[in-house]
VEXTI-484717 format. One line per field, with one value per residue (C-alpha): residue number from 0; residue in one letter; y, x, z. Coordinates in steps of 0.25 Angstrom, whole numbers, plus 5000, padded with zeros to 4 digits. Layout:
BEGIN
pos (NUM,...)
code (A,...)
Y (Y,...)
X (X,...)
Z (Z,...)
REM end
This chain:
BEGIN
pos (0,1,2,3,4,5,6,7,8,9,10,11,12,13,14,15,16,17,18,19,20,21,22,23,24,25,26,27,28,29,30,31,32,33,34,35,36,37,38,39,40,41,42,43,44,45,46,47,48,49,50,51,52,53,54,55,56,57,58,59,60,61,62,63,64,65,66,67,68,69,70,71,72)
code (X,X,X,X,X,X,X,X,X,X,X,X,X,X,X,X,X,X,X,X,X,X,X,X,X,X,X,X,X,X,X,X,X,X,X,X,X,X,X,X,X,X,X,X,X,X,X,X,X,X,X,X,X,X,X,X,X,X,X,X,X,X,X,X,X,X,X,X,X,X,X,X,X)
Y (4985,4982,4990,4983,4988,4981,4989,4980,4978,4992,4989,4992,4980,4984,4975,4978,4967,4961,4946,4939,4938,4925,4916,4918,4929,4937,4931,4942,4951,4963,4974,4987,4994,4990,4993,4991,4977,4973,4961,4953,4941,4930,4938,4950,4957,4968,4963,4973,4980,4979,4994,4992,5001,5007,5014,5027,5029,5040,5031,5018,5029,5034,5019,5014,5028,5023,5009,5012,5024,5013,5001,5014,5016)
X (4943,4956,4970,4984,4996,5009,5020,5031,5022,5017,5003,4990,4981,4963,4955,4943,4930,4927,4931,4941,4955,4956,4966,4959,4950,4955,4952,4959,4968,4968,4981,4974,4989,5002,4997,4984,4979,4963,4960,4946,4939,4932,4918,4923,4924,4936,4943,4958,4964,4981,4988,5004,5014,5009,5019,5011,5008,4998,4991,4990,4984,4974,4971,4968,4962,4951,4949,4946,4938,4930,4930,4924,4912)
Z (4961,4969,4963,4965,4963,4962,4961,4957,4943,4943,4941,4946,4946,4947,4951,4945,4951,4965,4960,4967,4961,4959,4947,4932,4936,4926,4914,4902,4906,4891,4891,4890,4889,4892,4905,4908,4909,4911,4916,4914,4921,4912,4913,4909,4921,4919,4931,4932,4927,4929,4927,4926,4926,4937,4946,4950,4963,4961,4949,4958,4972,4963,4959,4971,4976,4964,4968,4982,4978,4970,4980,4990,4980)
REM end
C-alpha cells in the first residue's frame, strides 16, 4: 500500500496493490462520490482509491500513519 498526496490538487491517492504502475494498468475508474474515485485493474483487482478535496492536514497524517503501520505488519 502506498499513499501519495498532491497538495496542489488537494488529493490523496492510495495505491492498494504492489503491482508496478504503468500506463494502462488501470482498466476503469468508478466514481463513488464527487470526492472519491476507485480504480480497477483488468483482472478485477482494486488498484487504488483517489480522494479529492483533502486539505485537512490531520486527515493526511492519519492516513500516512495507517499506511505505514500496515506496511510493518
